[in-house]
ZAMARGU-4260 file (C-alpha; in steps of 0.2 Angstrom, whole numbers, plus 5000, padded with zeros to 4 digits):
<rodrens>
0) 4496/4936/5180 | 4504/4920/5186 | 4494/4910/5174 | 4497/4921/5159 | 4516/4920/5163
5) 4516/4901/5162 | 4505/4901/5146 | 4517/4912/5136 | 4533/4904/5142 | 4541/4893/5128
10) 4541/4874/5131 | 4560/4873/5129 | 4567/4891/5132 | 4583/4896/5122 | 4596/4902/5135
15) 4612/4912/5130 | 4625/4913/5143 | 4641/4923/5141 | 4657/4921/5151 | 4656/4902/5154
20) 4675/4898/5154 | 4677/4899/5173 | 4669/4903/5189 | 4650/4906/5190 | 4648/4905/5171
25) 4656/4888/5170 | 4646/4881/5185 | 4630/4888/5177 | 4634/4880/5160 | 4636/4863/5169
30) 4619/4866/5178 | 4610/4871/5162 | 4616/4856/5152 | 4606/4845/5164 | 4590/4855/5162
35) 4577/4855/5148 | 4583/4871/5140 | 4591/4874/5123 | 4608/4882/5128 | 4621/4892/5120
40) 4636/4893/5131 | 4649/4906/5125 | 4667/4911/5129 | 4682/4918/5121 | 4688/4907/5106
45) 4704/4904/5116 | 4694/4896/5131 | 4683/4884/5121 | 4695/4870/5124 | 4694/4874/5142
50) 4675/4872/5142 | 4677/4855/5133 | 4690/4849/5146 | 4678/4853/5160 | 4666/4840/5153
55) 4654/4851/5143 | 4650/4843/5126 | 4639/4849/5112 | 4623/4840/5107 | 4607/4845/5099
60) 4601/4856/5113 | 4618/4862/5120 | 4630/4873/5109 | 4647/4879/5113 | 4651/4895/5104
65) 4665/4908/5103 | 4660/4926/5108 | 4670/4941/5113 | 4656/4952/5120 | 4666/4968/5115
70) 4665/4963/5097 | 4650/4969/5087 | 4652/4957/5072 | 4653/4942/5084 | 4638/4947/5093
75) 4628/4949/5077 | 4634/4933/5069 | 4630/4923/5085 | 4612/4930/5087 | 4609/4927/5068
80) 4614/4909/5070 | 4603/4906/5085 | 4588/4915/5077 | 4590/4903/5062 | 4592/4887/5072
85) 4580/4891/5086 | 4570/4907/5082 | 4579/4918/5095 | 4585/4920/5113 | 4572/4918/5127
90) 4583/4920/5142 | 4599/4930/5141 | 4612/4929/5155 | 4625/4942/5154 | 4639/4935/5165
95) 4655/4939/5156 | 4666/4952/5165 | 4683/4958/5169 | 4690/4968/5184 | 4704/4980/5184
100) 4713/4983/5201 | 4720/5000/5201 | 4717/5017/5209 | 4709/5031/5199 | 4725/5040/5195
105) 4734/5025/5188 | 4720/5020/5176 | 4722/5025/5158 | 4708/5029/5145 | 4712/5013/5136
110) 4710/5003/5152 | 4693/5012/5156 | 4687/5008/5139 | 4690/4990/5140 | 4683/4989/5157
115) 4667/4997/5151 | 4666/4988/5135 | 4667/4971/5143 | 4656/4974/5159 | 4643/4986/5152
120) 4643/4991/5134 | 4644/4973/5128 | 4630/4966/5139 | 4619/4981/5134 | 4622/4978/5115
125) 4618/4959/5117 | 4602/4964/5127 | 4597/4976/5112 | 4599/4961/5100 | 4588/4949/5110
130) 4574/4961/5115 | 4564/4961/5098 | 4561/4943/5099 | 4556/4943/5118 | 4544/4958/5115
135) 4536/4949/5100 | 4532/4933/5110 | 4528/4943/5126 | 4540/4933/5136 | 4558/4934/5141
140) 4571/4935/5154 | 4587/4946/5155 | 4598/4942/5169 | 4613/4953/5172 | 4626/4947/5184
145) 4631/4962/5193 | 4641/4963/5210 | 4641/4970/5227 | 4653/4982/5219 | 4637/4988/5209
150) 4630/4996/5225 | 4646/5000/5235 | 4664/5004/5230 | 4681/5000/5237 | 4698/5008/5234
155) 4708/5001/5219 | 4692/4995/5211 | 4685/5011/5205 | 4684/5006/5186 | 4676/4989/5190
160) 4663/4998/5202 | 4659/5011/5188 | 4655/4997/5176 | 4644/4988/5188 | 4635/5004/5193
165) 4632/5008/5175 | 4625/4990/5173 | 4614/4992/5188 | 4607/5009/5182 | 4603/5003/5164
170) 4595/4987/5171 | 4584/4996/5182 | 4578/5007/5168 | 4576/4992/5157 | 4565/4984/5171
175) 4552/4998/5169 | 4553/4998/5150 | 4550/4979/5148 | 4538/4976/5161 | 4522/4979/5150
180) 4529/4966/5138 | 4531/4952/5151 | 4550/4953/5149 | 4558/4952/5166 | 4575/4960/5170
185) 4585/4954/5185 | 4602/4959/5193 | 4611/4945/5202 | 4622/4953/5215 | 4636/4941/5222
190) 4648/4947/5235 | 4663/4937/5239 | 4664/4920/5231 | 4676/4906/5237 | 4686/4905/5221
195) 4703/4910/5214 | 4696/4924/5203 | 4705/4938/5212 | 4721/4931/5204 | 4713/4935/5187
200) 4712/4954/5189 | 4718/4966/5175 | 4733/4978/5179 | 4732/4995/5172 | 4745/5001/5158
205) 4754/5010/5172 | 4760/4994/5180 | 4767/4989/5163 | 4780/5003/5165 | 4784/5002/5184
210) 4782/4991/5199 | 4770/4993/5214 | 4784/4999/5224 | 4786/5014/5213 | 4768/5019/5216
215) 4763/5032/5228 | 4748/5021/5232 | 4759/5006/5236 | 4751/5004/5253 | 4734/5003/5246
220) 4739/4988/5235 | 4749/4980/5248 | 4734/4980/5260 | 4719/4978/5248 | 4725/4964/5238
225) 4728/4952/5253 | 4712/4958/5261 | 4701/4954/5246 | 4710/4937/5244 | 4707/4933/5262
230) 4688/4937/5261 | 4686/4926/5246 | 4695/4912/5254 | 4684/4913/5269 | 4668/4914/5260
235) 4657/4899/5261 | 4648/4904/5244 | 4654/4894/5229 | 4652/4897/5210 | 4640/4882/5210
240) 4629/4890/5224 | 4628/4907/5214 | 4624/4897/5198 | 4610/4888/5207 | 4603/4905/5212
245) 4603/4911/5194 | 4594/4895/5188 | 4581/4898/5202 | 4579/4916/5197 | 4576/4910/5178
250) 4563/4898/5184 | 4553/4910/5194 | 4537/4917/5186 | 4540/4935/5192 | 4558/4937/5197
255) 4563/4953/5206 | 4574/4966/5200 | 4588/4962/5212 | 4593/4946/5220 | 4607/4945/5233
260) 4617/4930/5229 | 4628/4929/5244 | 4626/4933/5263 | 4638/4947/5263 | 4628/4955/5248
265) 4613/4955/5259 | 4623/4963/5274 | 4630/4977/5263 | 4613/4980/5256 | 4605/4982/5273
270) 4620/4993/5279 | 4618/5005/5264 | 4599/5006/5267 | 4599/5008/5286 | 4614/5018/5290
275) 4615/5037/5287 | 4627/5040/5272 | 4640/5049/5282 | 4640/5035/5295 | 4640/5022/5282
280) 4655/5028/5272 | 4665/5032/5288 | 4661/5015/5294 | 4668/5007/5278 | 4683/5018/5278
285) 4688/5013/5295 | 4685/4995/5291 | 4699/4995/5277 | 4714/4986/5282 | 4729/4997/5288
290) 4720/5013/5282 | 4728/5023/5296 | 4745/5020/5288 | 4741/5022/5270 | 4746/5040/5267
295) 4762/5039/5277 | 4768/5022/5269 | 4761/5027/5252 | 4768/5045/5251 | 4780/5047/5237
300) 4798/5046/5243 | 4805/5058/5230 | 4799/5070/5217 | 4803/5057/5204 | 4788/5047/5210
305) 4777/5063/5208 | 4784/5067/5191 | 4779/5050/5184 | 4761/5055/5186
</rodrens>
């Protein structure tokens, strides 16, 4: 099986990477630019200058292209260009994503729709576009950048976790579907990464109308946001090390379905696997910062707070 895998692999595979404007995506684009691949690095149109400023430049084997993964027309146009130029995509890395920070009650349908469109629906739509080429040549790689939040959830991150849980479930199903065609599907699961990405979270529409102080969940936000920031600042894992893990996964003949990309991801995987469910959830609950005072500090101080919901 290993020999047939190598025989079918394209000499210079075509790689499509989404979300390369910052963080892991940007680090991955820089790493791929130095390797014998034909690469299409994408980001929103407004971020392309940011990529060029980082030192990425186009040549015959490296392209920078605008792509909003939530836009069907942009997805189809890009895949058509790649097919005309290079025949199709051999390796797809779905990295683009956003994260909302809000409790369930303070999310809106519009917020939820954008979260799912970016982190789940868009990546799956791109995947559907590249699969026919991969099946035809009996070789391909679909690498979906998930998260520890795809196997566990935290308060104020419900929508983000929902999108990653969806991506995990679809990827697992796709792994079975594509295995006979020699198309490998892998989920990369990073945990906390040393970066400033926690500053780029999206706020729900509710926050456009009032402050955190007006929320009955204000204690949740006051505790969770510094907690996440502290964990990210303490992490020894960098975007570059996660990018290295992705490239290593791309180069494996038989990559696994799931790859833990940070030490804490491995720890959380073991905790979820080894502890009884009740013990696991109660352990994590009691580990939340200041959780014993959340309801007292967060209870609405007047009926007006309740009425706003």
